[in-house]
Residue, then its C-alpha position, 0 to 999 in steps of 0.5 A: m024430462r023433455i029437452g025444453e025443460l033440460a034447456a031451462r034447467v041448465g040455461v042452454s038453448t035446445h039448439v045447442l043441446r041437440a048439437w052436443e047430442s048429435r056431434y059429441a054423444l054428450l046426451t043419451p036420452t031414452r024414448s017415451q011410449g009416445g016417441y019423445r026423447l026423455y033426458g035424465a039426471d046424468d044428461e043434466r050433470r054432463v051438460r053442467e060439467v061441459l059448461s063449467l069447462r067452457d067457462q074456463g076457456v075449453s072448447a065445447m068439443e074438448a069439454a065434451r071429450q073430457v067429461l065423457a072420458a072421465e065418466r068412462a074412467g069412473t065406470a071402469a074403476a068401479t067395475g075393474v074393466a078397462a074403459e073402451p075408447g069413446p067415439d071421439e077418441a076412436r075416430p081420427p081427428q080429420d074426420a068429416e065432423a072435425r073438418l066441419r069445425l075447422d074449415p069455415p068454407l064448409l060451415v058456409a056451405q052448410l049454412l047455404d044448404a040450410i037457408t036454401a031449404l029454409d031449414e031454421d033448425r039446421a041453420h042454427a045448428v051450424l051457427d052453434t058450431a061456428f060460435l061454440d068452437r071458435s072465437v066470436e071474432s072468427a065466427v063473424v069474420d070467417v063464417l057469417v060475413p062470407f056466408f052473407v056475401r054468398v047469399g047476396e051473390m046467389w040472390e043476384l044470380g037468381r039461384i035463391g029467391i027473396a024468401q031465402e034472402h030474407f030468411a038468411s037476413s033474419l037468421v043472422r040478424r037475430r044471432l048478431g043482435a044477441l051479441s049487441m047487448t053490451w053496446g051501451l056499456g063502458t067508457g070507450p070511444v063512441a061510434v055512430l053506425a048507419c046506412p044512407p037513405g035507400e040502403f037496406h042491407d046492413i048485416i055487414l055493418m052490424s057485424f062490424g058493430v059487434l067487433l067494435g063493441r068487443a073492442g071496447w067501443r060504445v056503439r050507437y047503431l042507427g041501421e038501414d035507410t037513415p035520413v042524413p038529417s037524422l044522422v047529423s042530429a044523432c052525431r050532435l047529440t052523441k059527439p062520436d069519435a067516429v061515424v061509419l056510413a055504409s052503402r053498396r051503391p055510390s049514389g047512396f053517398r053522392s046524393h048527399a055529398r054536401q051534407l056528408k062533407a059538412l058532417h065530416e068537418q064536425f066529426p070523423l066520417w068513415i065510409a064503407g061498402r062497394g059504393t066507396t069509389p074514388r070519385v065519392l071519396t074526392e067529393i066528400g073528402c072523408n076517410h075510407l074503410g076497406p073490406d077487412i073489418v078486423a083491420d078496420v076496427a084496429l084502424l078506427t081505434e088507433a084514429a080515435r086514440t090519436r084524435r083524443r091525444a091531440a085534443e088532450a094536448a090542445a086542452r093542456q096547451g090552452a090551459r097554460t096559455a089562459a093562466p099567465a102570471a098575475a100581471v095587474h095594472p098598477a092602478d088596480h093596487a093604488t092606495p086611496s090617496e094615490a088613486r085619481s079620478d078620470s075627471e080630477p084635474l091634473a096638478 
């Protein structure tokens, strides 16, 4: 079978299968007369075994090593010949491939090379490595965010063109979009995320949304170039526990300082990005998120908990105040003979 059919049968993308073939020698295709790679039942079995181990929390690299080692051991038992160590067992653990998996800067460098050449297949292979061999949080924080920061720097310095910058944005946005499918699920706190008018760079904000979603938040993502009146309407509709607005330029905030200050009086507003200057914070009087998006998730989560605890305590206090002992005016319980009309003359 061709790789597309194998991918459909096992539920794994062709990019992942090619990565596992090149890095771990997990697949051993033959060549057709036309030069196409053809995969067999053994290839499918190995992939399914790796997937089963990954479901148990084993990394792709270790899962492939175990599957291949078990296969070699089984062959040796059947033939009575001692199994030779496989490629991964024979190599020292600090070879170039292992360093690539362990060293995020090398992954970032590989991604930069791929987007400079507009090589989508190679870029996806590097992203597959980032996400398969580390947690989503690590892949986002240690690889995707630094990569996109470097893309912006290289574009500003003229080292890459708009084509490469747009290519990188599209690549990362699609990968992050696949991680945002659960943003509307659960019962956790609600966050509205947006960029102010004129701000079109939202990849870091989207990355932050992915981490918020994995921390249990329900994310309402408005994205780039959001008019402030639309942001206010969305907040009134969703009653968020946090509103996060990100901009690279101070003018993105200062141009709407009055409306944002009024919004902060209704809902907790947090601003982020290079546009967050002391002057902006003074004019709007809102909260500030720093460059560490993992710490920012923890900060937002604790602030939401504190706010909800305070609201629940106030509600309980209000309920106690609104339910005093039944103190009723004695006239309300007067018998008919005791009752007196306001117009009845006094004796």
